C-alpha positions as CSV (number, residue, x, y, z in Angstrom):
1,M,0.0,0.0,0.0
2,S,1.3,3.4,-0.9
3,L,1.6,6.3,1.5
4,S,-1.4,7.9,-0.2
5,G,-3.5,5.0,1.1
6,L,-3.2,6.6,4.6
7,F,-5.2,9.5,3.2
8,D,-8.0,7.1,2.3
9,I,-7.9,5.5,5.8
10,G,-8.0,8.9,7.5
11,K,-10.8,10.1,5.2
12,S,-12.9,7.0,5.9
13,A,-12.5,7.6,9.7
14,I,-13.6,11.2,9.3
15,F,-16.6,10.4,7.2
16,A,-17.6,7.4,9.3
17,S,-17.3,9.4,12.6
18,Q,-19.2,12.3,11.0
19,T,-22.1,10.0,10.1
20,A,-22.0,8.4,13.6
21,L,-22.0,11.9,15.2
22,N,-25.1,12.8,13.1
23,V,-26.9,9.7,14.3
24,V,-25.9,10.3,18.0
25,S,-26.9,14.0,17.7
26,N,-30.3,13.1,16.2
27,N,-30.9,10.6,19.1
28,I,-30.1,13.3,21.7
29,A,-32.4,15.8,19.9
30,N,-35.3,13.3,19.9
31,V,-34.9,12.0,23.4
32,N,-38.4,13.3,24.3
33,T,-40.0,12.7,20.9
34,P,-43.0,10.3,21.4
35,G,-42.6,7.1,19.3
36,Y,-39.0,7.8,18.3
37,S,-36.8,4.7,17.9
38,R,-33.1,5.0,18.8
39,H,-30.7,4.6,15.9
40,E,-27.2,3.3,15.9
41,A,-24.4,3.7,13.5
42,I,-22.9,0.3,12.6
43,L,-19.3,0.6,11.2
44,E,-18.0,-2.0,8.9
45,V,-14.3,-2.7,8.0
46,A,-13.4,-1.9,4.4
47,N,-12.2,-4.7,2.2
48,P,-8.4,-5.2,2.8
49,V,-5.8,-4.9,0.2
50,Q,-3.1,-7.6,-0.3
51,V,0.5,-6.4,0.0
52,K,3.4,-8.9,-0.4
53,G,1.2,-11.8,0.8
54,N,-0.3,-9.9,3.7
55,Y,-3.7,-8.2,3.9
56,I,-3.7,-4.7,5.1
57,G,-6.9,-2.8,6.1
58,R,-8.2,0.2,4.2
59,G,-10.1,1.9,7.0
60,V,-13.9,2.0,7.5
61,G,-16.2,0.7,4.7
62,N,-19.9,1.1,4.7
63,V,-21.7,2.7,7.6
64,D,-25.2,1.2,8.2
65,I,-27.8,2.9,10.4
66,R,-29.8,0.4,12.4
67,R,-33.2,1.2,14.0
68,H,-33.7,-0.4,17.5
69,Y,-37.2,-1.8,17.2
70,D,-39.1,-4.8,18.6
71,N,-42.1,-5.8,16.5
72,F,-43.5,-8.1,19.2
73,I,-43.7,-5.3,21.8
74,H,-45.2,-3.0,19.2
75,L,-48.0,-5.5,18.5
76,Q,-48.7,-5.8,22.3
77,I,-48.9,-2.0,22.6
78,I,-51.4,-1.8,19.7
79,G,-53.6,-4.5,21.4
80,Q,-53.3,-2.8,24.8
81,N,-54.2,0.6,23.3
82,Q,-57.4,-1.0,21.9
83,S,-58.3,-2.2,25.4
84,Y,-57.4,1.1,27.0
85,G,-59.6,3.0,24.5
86,R,-62.6,0.8,25.2
87,S,-62.1,1.2,29.0
88,Y,-61.8,5.0,28.6
89,A,-65.1,5.2,26.7
90,L,-66.9,3.0,29.2
91,D,-65.6,5.0,32.1
92,R,-66.5,8.3,30.5
93,G,-70.1,7.2,29.8
94,L,-70.9,5.3,33.0
95,S,-69.4,8.0,35.3
96,H,-71.9,10.4,33.9
97,I,-74.8,8.0,34.6
98,E,-73.5,7.3,38.1
99,Q,-73.7,11.1,38.9
100,I,-77.3,11.1,37.6
101,F,-78.2,8.3,40.0
102,N,-76.2,9.7,42.8
103,E,-78.3,9.4,46.0
104,A,-75.6,10.6,48.4
105,R,-77.3,14.0,49.0
106,D,-80.9,12.7,49.0
107,L,-81.5,14.7,45.8
108,G,-82.4,11.7,43.5
109,L,-85.5,9.8,42.7
110,G,-85.3,7.8,45.9
111,N,-86.0,10.8,48.1
112,S,-88.8,12.1,45.8
113,L,-90.4,8.6,45.8
114,K,-90.2,8.4,49.6
115,D,-91.8,11.9,50.0
116,Y,-94.6,11.0,47.5
117,F,-95.7,7.9,49.4
118,N,-95.3,9.7,52.8
119,A,-97.8,12.2,51.5
120,W,-100.2,9.4,51.0
121,Q,-99.6,8.3,54.6
122,D,-100.4,11.8,55.7
123,L,-103.6,11.8,53.7
124,A,-104.5,8.4,55.2
125,N,-104.1,10.0,58.6
126,N,-106.5,12.8,57.6
127,A,-108.5,11.8,54.6
128,D,-110.5,15.0,54.4
129,G,-107.6,17.4,55.0
130,Q,-107.0,19.9,52.3
131,P,-103.4,20.7,53.4
132,Q,-102.6,17.0,53.1
133,R,-104.3,16.8,49.6
134,T,-102.4,19.9,48.4
135,A,-99.1,18.5,49.7
136,L,-99.8,15.2,47.9
137,L,-100.2,16.9,44.6
138,Q,-97.0,18.9,45.2
139,K,-95.1,15.7,46.1
140,G,-96.5,14.0,43.0
141,E,-95.3,16.9,40.8
142,A,-91.9,16.8,42.5
143,L,-91.6,13.1,41.7
144,V,-92.6,13.8,38.1
145,H,-90.0,16.6,37.8
146,T,-87.2,14.5,39.3
147,A,-87.9,11.6,36.9
148,Q,-88.1,13.8,33.9
149,Q,-84.9,15.6,34.9
150,M,-83.1,12.3,35.3
151,E,-84.3,11.0,31.9
152,S,-83.3,14.3,30.3
153,D,-79.8,14.0,31.8
154,I,-79.5,10.4,30.6
155,L,-80.6,11.4,27.1
156,D,-78.1,14.2,27.1
157,T,-75.4,11.7,28.0
158,L,-76.5,9.5,25.1
159,K,-76.4,12.5,22.7
160,E,-72.9,13.3,24.0
161,I,-71.9,9.7,23.3
162,N,-73.2,10.0,19.8
163,N,-71.3,13.2,19.3
164,D,-68.2,11.4,20.7
165,I,-68.6,8.7,18.1
166,G,-68.7,11.3,15.3
167,N,-65.6,13.0,16.6
168,V,-63.8,9.7,16.9
169,V,-64.7,8.8,13.3
170,N,-63.2,12.2,12.2
171,D,-60.0,11.3,14.0
172,V,-59.9,7.8,12.5
173,N,-60.3,9.2,9.0
174,A,-57.4,11.7,9.6
175,L,-55.2,8.9,10.9
176,T,-55.9,6.5,8.1
177,S,-55.2,9.2,5.5
178,N,-51.8,10.0,7.2
179,I,-51.0,6.3,7.3
180,A,-51.7,5.9,3.6
181,T,-49.4,8.9,2.9
182,L,-46.6,7.4,5.0
183,N,-47.1,4.1,3.2
184,E,-46.2,5.7,0.0
185,K,-43.2,7.4,1.4
186,I,-41.9,4.2,2.9
187,A,-42.5,2.2,-0.2
188,Q,-40.7,4.8,-2.3
189,L,-37.7,5.0,0.0
190,E,-37.3,1.3,0.4
191,A,-37.7,0.6,-3.3
192,G,-34.3,1.9,-4.2
193,L,-35.2,5.5,-5.0
194,S,-33.0,6.6,-2.0
195,T,-30.1,5.1,-0.3
196,D,-31.7,5.9,3.1
197,K,-34.0,3.4,4.8
198,A,-37.4,4.8,5.8
199,S,-36.9,4.2,9.5
200,Y,-38.1,7.7,10.5
201,F,-41.3,7.4,8.5
202,R,-41.8,3.9,10.1
203,D,-41.6,5.6,13.5
204,Q,-44.2,8.1,12.4
205,R,-46.4,5.3,11.0
206,D,-46.1,3.2,14.2
207,T,-47.2,6.2,16.2
208,K,-50.2,6.7,14.0
209,L,-51.0,3.0,14.3
210,N,-50.9,3.2,18.1
211,E,-53.2,6.3,18.1
212,L,-55.6,4.5,15.7
213,A,-55.7,1.5,18.0
214,E,-56.8,3.6,20.9
215,L,-59.8,4.7,18.7
216,M,-60.8,1.3,17.3
217,D,-59.9,-2.3,16.9
218,Y,-58.6,-3.4,13.5
219,T,-56.4,-6.0,11.8
220,W,-53.4,-5.1,9.8
221,Y,-50.5,-6.6,7.9
222,E,-47.4,-5.3,6.0
223,D,-46.9,-6.2,2.4
224,K,-43.6,-6.9,0.7
225,N,-43.2,-3.2,-0.3
226,G,-43.4,-2.0,3.2
227,R,-47.0,-0.7,3.1
228,V,-49.5,-1.7,5.8
229,D,-53.1,-2.7,4.9
230,I,-55.8,-2.0,7.6
231,L,-59.0,-3.9,7.7
232,V,-62.2,-3.6,9.8
233,G,-65.1,-6.0,9.5
234,G,-63.9,-7.3,6.2
235,E,-63.6,-3.8,4.8
236,T,-60.3,-2.3,3.8
237,L,-59.6,1.2,5.3
238,V,-56.0,1.5,4.1
239,S,-54.5,-0.2,1.1
240,A,-52.0,0.4,-1.6
241,Q,-54.7,2.4,-3.4
242,G,-55.0,4.8,-0.4
243,A,-57.5,5.3,2.5
244,T,-61.2,4.8,2.7
245,E,-63.2,7.1,5.0
246,L,-65.6,5.9,7.6
247,T,-69.0,7.7,7.6
248,T,-71.7,8.0,10.1
249,D,-75.5,8.4,10.0
250,V,-78.2,8.7,12.6
251,D,-81.0,6.1,12.4
252,I,-84.7,6.4,13.4
253,D,-83.8,5.5,17.0
254,G,-81.2,8.3,17.2
255,H,-78.2,6.0,17.1
256,R,-75.2,7.2,15.2
257,N,-74.0,4.2,13.2
258,L,-70.8,3.6,11.3
259,Y,-70.5,2.8,7.6
260,A,-67.7,1.8,5.3
261,R,-68.5,2.0,1.6
262,G,-72.2,2.3,2.5
263,K,-72.1,-0.9,4.6
264,D,-73.1,-0.7,8.3
265,I,-70.2,-2.1,10.3
266,S,-71.2,-0.8,13.7
267,S,-71.5,-4.3,15.1
268,V,-67.9,-5.2,14.3
269,F,-66.3,-2.8,16.7
270,Q,-65.5,-4.4,20.1
271,K,-62.5,-2.4,21.3
272,G,-61.1,1.0,21.1
273,Q,-63.1,4.1,21.9
274,L,-65.6,3.3,19.1
275,G,-66.3,-0.2,20.6
276,G,-66.5,1.3,24.1
277,F,-68.9,4.1,23.1
278,L,-71.2,1.7,21.2
279,D,-71.3,-0.7,24.1
280,V,-71.9,2.0,26.8
281,R,-74.6,3.5,24.7
282,S,-76.3,0.1,24.5
283,D,-75.7,-0.6,28.2
284,I,-77.3,2.8,29.2
285,E,-80.3,2.3,26.9
286,T,-81.0,-1.4,27.8
287,N,-80.3,-1.1,31.5
288,S,-80.3,2.3,33.2
289,L,-82.8,4.1,31.0
290,H,-85.0,1.1,30.4
291,D,-85.2,0.2,34.1
292,L,-85.9,3.8,35.1
293,R,-88.7,4.0,32.5
294,K,-90.1,0.7,33.7
295,L,-90.1,1.9,37.3
296,I,-92.0,5.0,36.4
297,A,-94.4,3.0,34.2
298,S,-95.1,0.6,37.1
299,I,-95.7,3.5,39.6
300,T,-98.1,5.1,37.1
301,N,-99.9,1.9,36.3
302,E,-100.2,0.6,39.9
303,T,-101.2,4.0,41.3
304,N,-103.8,4.6,38.6
305,N,-105.3,1.0,38.8
306,L,-105.8,1.6,42.6
307,H,-106.9,5.2,42.4
308,R,-109.6,4.5,39.8
309,T,-111.4,2.2,42.3
310,G,-111.7,5.1,44.9
311,Y,-113.9,8.2,45.3
312,G,-113.0,11.8,45.7
313,L,-114.6,14.2,48.0
314,D,-116.7,15.4,45.1
315,G,-118.0,11.9,44.5
316,S,-116.0,11.4,41.3
317,T,-114.5,8.0,40.6
318,G,-112.5,6.2,37.9
319,N,-110.0,9.0,37.8
320,D,-106.3,8.4,37.0
321,F,-103.9,10.1,39.5
322,F,-101.1,10.2,36.9
323,N,-101.5,10.5,33.1
324,A,-102.6,7.2,31.7
325,L,-99.9,5.0,30.1
326,Q,-99.6,5.3,26.3
327,I,-98.3,2.8,23.8
328,Y,-95.4,3.9,21.6
329,S,-94.3,2.3,18.4
330,S,-91.8,2.3,15.6
331,D,-91.7,0.4,12.4
332,D,-89.2,-1.1,10.0
333,S,-91.5,-1.5,7.0
334,T,-91.9,0.2,3.6
335,A,-95.6,-0.6,3.0
336,G,-97.0,-1.4,6.4
337,Y,-97.7,1.0,9.3
338,I,-99.3,1.1,12.7
339,S,-102.6,3.0,12.7
340,S,-103.4,2.4,16.3
341,A,-101.7,1.1,19.5
342,T,-103.6,1.3,22.8
343,V,-103.8,-0.2,26.3
344,S,-106.8,-2.5,26.3
345,D,-106.4,-3.8,29.9
346,A,-104.1,-1.8,32.2
347,A,-104.2,-4.6,34.8
348,A,-102.8,-7.1,32.2
349,L,-99.8,-5.0,31.2
350,T,-96.4,-6.5,31.9
351,L,-94.6,-3.3,31.0
352,D,-92.4,-5.3,28.6
353,E,-91.6,-4.2,25.0
354,Y,-92.5,-6.3,22.0
355,D,-91.5,-7.0,18.4
356,I,-94.2,-7.8,15.8
357,S,-92.4,-9.7,13.1
358,F,-93.9,-10.8,9.8
359,V,-93.1,-14.3,8.7
360,D,-94.7,-13.5,5.3
361,A,-97.3,-11.1,4.1
362,A,-100.1,-13.1,5.7
363,N,-98.7,-14.2,9.1
364,Y,-97.1,-12.4,12.1
365,E,-95.4,-13.4,15.3
366,V,-95.1,-11.3,18.5
367,Y,-91.9,-11.7,20.5
368,N,-90.9,-10.2,23.9
369,H,-88.2,-7.6,22.9
370,Q,-86.1,-8.3,26.0
371,T,-86.3,-12.1,26.4
372,G,-86.9,-13.1,22.8
373,A,-89.8,-15.4,23.9
374,L,-92.7,-15.9,21.5
375,V,-95.8,-14.2,23.0
376,T,-98.4,-15.0,20.3
377,S,-98.8,-15.4,16.5
378,G,-101.6,-15.4,14.0
379,A,-102.8,-14.5,10.5
380,Y,-102.6,-10.9,9.4
381,T,-105.6,-9.0,8.2
382,A,-105.2,-5.4,7.2
383,G,-106.9,-3.2,9.8
384,G,-107.4,-6.1,12.1
385,T,-106.5,-5.9,15.8
386,I,-103.5,-7.8,17.2
387,S,-104.1,-8.3,20.9
388,F,-101.5,-9.5,23.5
389,E,-100.9,-8.8,27.2
390,G,-103.2,-5.8,27.6
391,I,-102.2,-4.2,24.4
392,D,-104.3,-3.8,21.1
393,V,-102.3,-3.0,17.9
394,V,-103.8,-2.3,14.5
395,I,-101.5,-2.6,11.5
396,D,-102.6,-1.3,8.1
397,G,-101.0,-1.3,4.7
398,A,-99.2,-4.3,3.1
399,P,-96.4,-5.5,5.4
400,A,-94.0,-7.9,3.8
401,A,-91.8,-10.8,5.1
402,N,-89.2,-9.7,7.6
403,D,-91.0,-6.4,8.4
404,S,-91.0,-5.6,12.1
405,F,-92.7,-3.2,14.4
406,L,-91.6,-2.3,17.9
407,I,-94.4,-1.9,20.5
408,S,-93.4,-0.2,23.8
409,P,-95.3,1.1,26.8
410,L,-92.0,2.6,28.0
411,S,-90.4,4.8,25.3
412,G,-92.3,8.0,26.1
413,V,-93.6,7.1,29.6
414,I,-91.4,9.6,31.5
415,E,-92.0,12.4,28.9
416,N,-95.8,11.7,29.3
417,F,-95.4,11.3,33.1
418,G,-97.5,13.9,35.0
419,V,-100.1,14.4,37.7
420,A,-103.5,14.1,36.0
421,I,-105.5,15.6,38.8
422,S,-105.6,19.3,39.3
423,E,-108.4,19.5,41.9
424,T,-107.7,18.3,45.5
425,D,-111.3,17.0,45.9
426,K,-110.8,14.5,43.1
427,I,-108.0,12.7,45.0
428,A,-109.5,9.3,45.8
429,A,-108.6,8.5,49.4
430,S,-111.9,6.6,50.2
431,D,-113.5,3.5,48.8
432,T,-117.0,4.9,49.3
433,D,-118.9,7.8,47.7
434,V,-119.3,10.3,50.6
435,S,-121.7,12.4,48.5
436,V,-124.1,9.4,48.6
437,T,-123.4,8.0,52.1
438,G,-123.3,11.4,53.7
439,Q,-120.5,10.1,56.0
440,D,-116.9,11.3,56.4
441,S,-114.4,10.1,53.9
442,N,-112.6,6.9,54.9
443,N,-108.9,6.3,54.2
444,V,-109.1,2.8,52.6
445,I,-107.6,3.8,49.3
446,A,-105.0,6.1,50.8
447,Q,-103.9,3.3,53.1
448,A,-103.8,0.9,50.2
449,M,-101.5,3.3,48.4
450,V,-99.2,3.2,51.4
451,Q,-99.3,-0.6,51.3
452,L,-98.5,-0.4,47.6
453,H,-95.3,1.3,48.4
454,Q,-94.3,-1.5,50.8
455,S,-95.4,-4.4,48.7
456,G,-93.7,-6.3,45.9
457,V,-94.9,-5.5,42.4
458,S,-95.1,-8.3,39.8
459,D,-94.0,-6.1,37.0
460,L,-90.8,-5.4,38.9
461,S,-90.0,-9.1,39.6
462,N,-91.9,-8.8,42.9
463,A,-89.5,-6.0,44.2
464,T,-90.9,-2.9,45.9
465,F,-90.5,0.4,44.2
466,D,-87.7,1.3,46.5
467,E,-85.9,-2.0,46.1
468,Y,-86.2,-1.8,42.3
469,Y,-84.8,1.7,42.3
470,Q,-82.0,0.8,44.7
471,G,-81.2,-2.1,42.4
472,I,-80.8,0.4,39.5
473,V,-78.5,2.6,41.5
474,S,-76.5,-0.4,42.7
475,D,-76.1,-1.8,39.1
476,V,-75.0,1.7,37.9
477,G,-72.5,2.0,40.7
478,I,-71.1,-1.5,40.1
479,M,-70.7,-1.0,36.4
480,S,-69.1,2.4,36.8
481,K,-66.6,1.1,39.4
482,A,-65.8,-1.8,37.1
483,A,-65.2,0.6,34.3
484,T,-62.9,2.8,36.4
485,D,-61.0,-0.3,37.7
486,S,-60.6,-1.5,34.1
487,L,-59.3,1.9,33.0
488,T,-56.7,2.0,35.7
489,Y,-55.6,-1.6,35.0
490,D,-55.3,-1.0,31.2
491,D,-53.5,2.3,31.7
492,N,-51.0,0.7,34.1
493,L,-50.4,-2.2,31.7
494,R,-50.0,0.2,28.8
495,F,-47.4,2.1,30.8
496,E,-45.5,-1.1,31.5
497,L,-45.4,-2.0,27.8
498,E,-44.2,1.5,27.0
499,K,-41.4,1.0,29.5
500,K,-40.4,-2.3,27.7
501,R,-40.4,-0.5,24.4
502,D,-38.2,2.2,25.8
503,E,-35.8,-0.4,27.0
504,V,-35.3,-1.4,23.4
505,S,-36.1,1.8,21.4
506,G,-35.7,4.6,23.9
507,V,-32.8,7.0,24.0
508,S,-30.4,7.0,27.0
509,L,-28.7,10.3,27.4
510,D,-25.8,8.8,29.3
511,E,-25.1,6.3,26.6
512,E,-25.4,8.9,23.8
513,A,-23.1,11.3,25.7
514,A,-20.5,8.5,25.8
515,N,-20.9,7.8,22.1
516,L,-20.6,11.5,21.4
517,I,-17.2,11.6,23.0
518,R,-16.1,8.4,21.4
519,Y,-17.0,9.5,17.9
520,Q,-15.5,12.9,18.5
521,R,-12.2,11.2,19.4
522,M,-12.5,9.1,16.3
523,Y,-13.0,12.2,14.2
524,E,-10.0,13.9,15.7
525,A,-7.8,10.8,15.3
526,G,-8.8,10.5,11.6
527,A,-7.9,14.1,11.1
528,R,-4.6,13.5,12.8
529,I,-3.9,10.6,10.4
530,I,-4.3,12.9,7.4
531,K,-2.1,15.6,9.0
532,V,0.7,13.1,9.8
533,T,0.4,11.6,6.3
534,D,0.6,15.1,4.8
535,E,3.8,15.8,6.8
536,L,5.4,12.5,5.7
537,M,4.4,13.2,2.1
538,E,6.0,16.7,2.3
539,M,9.2,15.3,3.8
540,I,9.5,12.8,1.0
541,I,9.0,15.4,-1.7
542,N,11.7,17.6,-0.1
543,L,14.3,14.9,0.0
């Protein structure tokens, strides 16, 4: 090897150390950058040259930049982010409901319910007393107001959840668009258009995948060109062709549902915030809201059934104390419609909801909406009455096979809830007509109302009104506590996984500071080689 070969060795040391210093400096600069993976300069020995039978090195050859990355940990973090997102959504929704049913300050329905029946007890103690009658109407109105306020707050929570679903979908679309863009950058860089590997873009894409996992559950894979495809419910959201946006639409029940290419895929989401919000919405509607409405419907029905048998001070009878129960309906039919739905026998009501499903154009079946049990079936005649469990329904038009109609005594029961009596003399505390007997009013009906409060009700699985309500409060508290515990657990587990990732991919300032000094010395030594070689070359020339 000639003396000039020392210049090449020194030059290779300078260039290699410069590259390594750039890598170390970039690591230090990104020590607090979320999702950044530490990079390391890997130095390789240049191919040696043979001189008189010996092989002599020629300095540093290629300098490779390696990304410290563990794919297994990354997959675990994605899965954990999906669980965390679901727990976050459940906790967010149920914590609101828990506050609505908070009885700690005696401001909830339990206190109003107690005051209402205590007013009946006061009336039983003085059946003719006007102050007691006035107080009863006031306590009844207070019960109505509390129930309506609670339902309004629950419905506001459901609206907020629907808005959250829409906001999450917007975030999902933004992320999938960014991932599609990063896919193209990675594919181009790793296809030979640049000598640099796309490690920095991969870090960005991994961060987007983690953020997306917190919003929804999905499956993904990476193709041979470095692009990732993202699939949800058999629909591709990200592919080599780009990103497909999710859309939302509100159905007849007020539910914001999710669509991909026009297909409803709401049911496929189980995790992430989307899965959590969809589940908590369903939980609130089928448990808290349904049970509250059923309680109010039972109070209305039992009170009215008993009150109609009594007599007021003015001799009136057959009066409802609260507004009578109504039947509400909705249909999933293009040619059939419900022309009438009424209560035929209030005593026979079970306060359940029902689905009238058409087997074909001439036959129907009625199912309990909650249990799925068959209630009755029959042949359909346009304009004919379908009767079951105290309800008469008339369907007109031309319903077809698979058409269905929801029949509910609960949907608008709290909205319709109200004290029907405006005159105190019409309150039926007695079981006899004092205008006929000429005697003082007795307290038989008022006392029966007090007993009603203390007795189990068949519509409520033989629980008393108080027991049923406390069951609702207890269930809400248990579900909310479980959601909070789950959120804490998932957050802690995610933190531990992030620590494991940092052990592999995180930047250590101490280590990088040592590398900085090491490569600085290497740079200085390389420069010294060139200087010494230059001095030797000058000496030879001057000989």
